[in-house]
Each structure stands twice: as structure tokens, then as C-alpha cells.
C-alpha positions in Angstrom: -16.2 61.8 130.9 -17.3 58.3 131.8 -15.4 55.4 130.2 -18.6 54.1 128.6 -19.2 57.5 127.1 -15.6 57.5 125.6 -16.1 54.1 124.2 -19.3 55.2 122.6 -17.5 58.2 121.0 -14.6 56.0 119.8 -17.3 53.7 118.1 -18.5 56.7 116.2 -15.1 57.8 115.4 -13.7 54.4 114.0 -17.1 53.9 112.2 -16.6 57.1 110.5 -12.9 56.4 109.6 -14.3 53.0 108.2 -16.5 54.7 105.8 -13.9 57.4 104.9 -11.3 54.8 104.2 -13.6 52.6 102.3 -15.1 55.4 100.1 -12.8 58.5 100.0 -9.9 57.0 98.2 -12.2 56.0 95.3 -12.5 59.7 94.6 -8.7 60.2 94.2 -7.5 57.2 92.6 -7.7 56.4 88.9 -9.9 53.8 87.2 -7.0 51.4 86.6 -5.8 51.4 90.3 -8.1 48.5 91.4 -5.4 47.0 93.6 -4.9 50.2 95.5 -8.6 50.7 96.0 -8.7 47.0 97.1 -6.0 47.7 99.6 -7.9 50.7 101.2 -11.1 48.4 101.2 -9.1 45.9 103.1 -7.7 48.4 105.5 -11.1 49.9 106.1 -12.3 46.7 107.7 -9.7 47.1 110.3 -11.4 50.4 111.5 -14.8 48.6 111.4 -13.8 46.0 113.8 -12.3 48.6 116.1 -15.8 50.2 116.0 -17.4 46.8 116.6 -15.0 46.3 119.6 -15.8 49.7 121.2 -19.6 49.3 120.7 -19.4 45.8 122.3 -17.5 47.0 125.3 -20.2 49.6 126.3 -22.5 47.3 128.1 -19.6 45.9 130.2 -18.6 49.5 131.1 -22.0 50.4 132.0 -22.3 47.6 134.4 -19.0 48.2 135.9 -17.3 45.1 134.5 -14.3 46.8 133.3 -12.0 43.7 133.2 -14.5 42.1 130.9 -14.6 45.4 128.8 -10.9 45.4 128.4 -10.9 41.6 127.5 -13.3 42.2 124.8 -11.3 45.0 123.3 -8.2 42.7 123.4 -10.0 39.8 121.8 -11.5 42.0 119.1 -8.0 43.6 118.4 -6.3 40.3 118.1 -9.0 39.0 115.8 -8.9 42.2 113.8 -5.2 41.8 113.2 -5.6 38.2 111.9 -8.5 39.2 109.8 -6.5 42.1 108.2 -3.7 39.7 107.5 -6.1 37.3 105.8 -7.5 40.0 103.7 -3.9 41.1 102.7 -3.0 37.6 101.8 -6.0 37.2 99.6 -5.9 40.7 98.4 -7.7 41.2 95.0 -8.2 44.3 93.0 -11.6 45.9 93.5 -14.0 45.7 90.5 -15.3 49.0 89.0 -19.2 48.7 88.5 -20.9 51.3 86.4 -24.4 52.1 87.4 -26.8 54.5 85.9 -26.2 57.3 88.4 -22.8 56.6 89.9 -19.7 54.3 89.8 -19.3 51.8 92.6 -16.0 49.9 93.4 -17.0 46.5 94.5 -14.4 44.9 97.0 -13.4 41.3 96.2 -12.4 38.8 98.9 -13.5 35.5 100.2 -17.2 35.4 100.8 -16.6 33.4 104.1 -14.7 36.4 105.5 -17.5 38.9 104.5 -20.3 36.6 106.0 -18.1 36.1 109.1 -18.0 40.0 109.5 -21.8 40.0 109.1 -22.3 37.5 111.7 -20.0 39.3 114.2 -21.6 42.6 113.5 -25.1 41.4 113.7 -24.4 39.4 117.0 -22.7 42.6 118.5 -25.6 44.9 117.6 -28.2 42.5 118.7 -26.4 42.1 122.1 -25.9 45.9 122.7 -29.4 46.7 121.4 -31.1 44.2 123.6 -29.0 45.5 126.4 -30.3 49.1 126.1 -34.0 48.0 125.5 -33.9 45.8 128.7 -32.2 48.6 130.6 -34.8 51.1 129.4 -37.8 48.9 130.3 -36.5 48.3 133.8 -36.3 52.0 134.3 -39.9 53.0 133.5 -39.9 55.1 136.6 -37.1 57.3 135.3 -38.3 58.7 131.9 -35.0 60.2 130.7 -33.2 56.7 131.2 -36.2 54.9 129.6 -36.3 57.0 126.5 -32.7 57.5 126.1 -32.1 53.7 126.3 -35.0 53.0 123.8 -33.4 55.5 121.3 -30.0 53.8 121.8 -31.5 50.4 121.5 -33.6 51.0 118.3 -30.8 52.9 116.6 -28.3 49.9 117.2 -31.1 47.6 116.1 -31.3 49.4 112.7 -27.5 49.0 112.4 -28.0 45.3 113.0 -30.4 45.1 110.0 -28.0 47.1 108.0 -25.2 44.6 108.7 -27.5 41.8 107.9 -28.2 43.4 104.6 -24.7 44.3 103.6 -22.7 41.3 104.6 -25.1 38.3 104.9 -27.8 38.9 102.4 -25.0 40.2 99.9 -21.9 38.1 100.6 -20.5 39.4 97.3 -20.8 43.0 98.2 -23.2 43.9 95.4 -24.0 47.5 94.9 -27.8 47.6 95.5 -27.5 45.8 99.0 -24.7 48.1 100.0 -26.5 51.3 98.9 -29.6 50.1 101.0 -27.4 49.1 103.9 -25.7 52.5 103.8 -29.0 54.3 104.0 -30.0 52.1 107.0 -26.7 52.9 108.7 -27.4 56.7 108.3 -30.7 56.1 109.9 -29.3 54.0 112.6 -26.6 56.4 113.5 -28.9 59.4 113.7 -31.4 57.4 115.9 -28.5 56.3 118.2 -27.3 59.9 118.4 -30.8 61.0 119.4 -30.4 58.7 122.3 -27.0 60.0 123.2 -28.2 63.7 123.1 -31.7 62.8 124.7 -31.0 64.5 128.0 -29.7 67.7 126.5 -32.8 68.3 124.3 -35.8 66.6 125.8 -35.3 66.3 129.4 -38.0 69.0 129.9 -40.5 66.8 128.0 -39.9 63.7 130.2 
């Protein structure tokens, strides 16, 4: 397996762990355990930044700039540790919000950190999406590369809009924005996966 493929899989893995850590503990902890839920909310962002780091490293791996890819991962990891430390220092209990159809635990932490996460996520997704779209358009004579790259680029662009909605449009993490962003994330991940698997299912079409 190529290193770029492995990093893509690690992006999916850590993104899944982020959602599992953020949401799953709410199913097992009691209503008065806002501090514990807040801790898992803080911890989940560690895995989110791991996912961002591996996604950001993919274009460098694909262009054989392995040193730059390693540097990206180290910089993101060091920032990740500092970000987690800041979250722990300013740890606040998550707040239970009762909505008509479900219960949502809203994380509470400085809005500047949440917006910073949004800026980093949006910038990363924009960079990676534009890389794949440009790569695809330069490969018009190779349909498999063209269509795969466009699927990947569009899927990651959808993730960019999800990050914009979740972190920047809603710096307080309000439920309606998070629900809408989660829907976009699902669409984006499925679209991206379509690109990853394009050659397997669609090469005969191209």
C-alpha cells in the first residue's frame, strides 16, 4: 500500500474516532456528568486534529515530498498537544440541551479555540480539495484519474463547508448548526469514498 493511501485511511480512522469519542460517551454517562462528557469532548478534538494532519499530508505524499509530509504531521501533532492542553486548562462541563426529538450535549470552551479549529479545518480542506481538482483537470486524457480526483476534490470540498458551518458560523457549537454540519460530513465522506473506490467499480465506464 502506498504511503498516501495509508494516510488517507488514517484520516478516515481518526475522523471516525473523533465522532465516536465526541458522541458515544453521551449514551453511557448520566445527566449530571457534564464534566466527564466535557472531558471526552475535549479529548475528541485530539483525534480530529490527527485526522486533519493526515489529510493535509496526502498531497505531499502524492507529489513525493515525503519530508514535507512528515514535517506537516509533526507540526500538527505538536499543535494538537498544545490545543488539548488548553482545552484541559479551560475545561468546562458540557451543557445538556433538550430538543424536541433528541438530547444534545453542547461542548463549552473558548470560542476563539473553536473558531481557530474551523479556520485550520477549512484551510486544510480547501488546500486538499483544490489539489485533487487541479490534478484531475490536468489528467483529462486519463478518465480514471480525472473522475477519481474530481470525486475526491468535491467530497473534501463538502467537508470544508461542514467545517465552516460547525466551527465558524456557530462558534458556540449550537445544536442546529452541528446537526446540519454532521449531515454535510456524512455526504462529504461518502463522496470522498466514492473517489477512493472509483477504479474498482467504475473503470469499465471510463
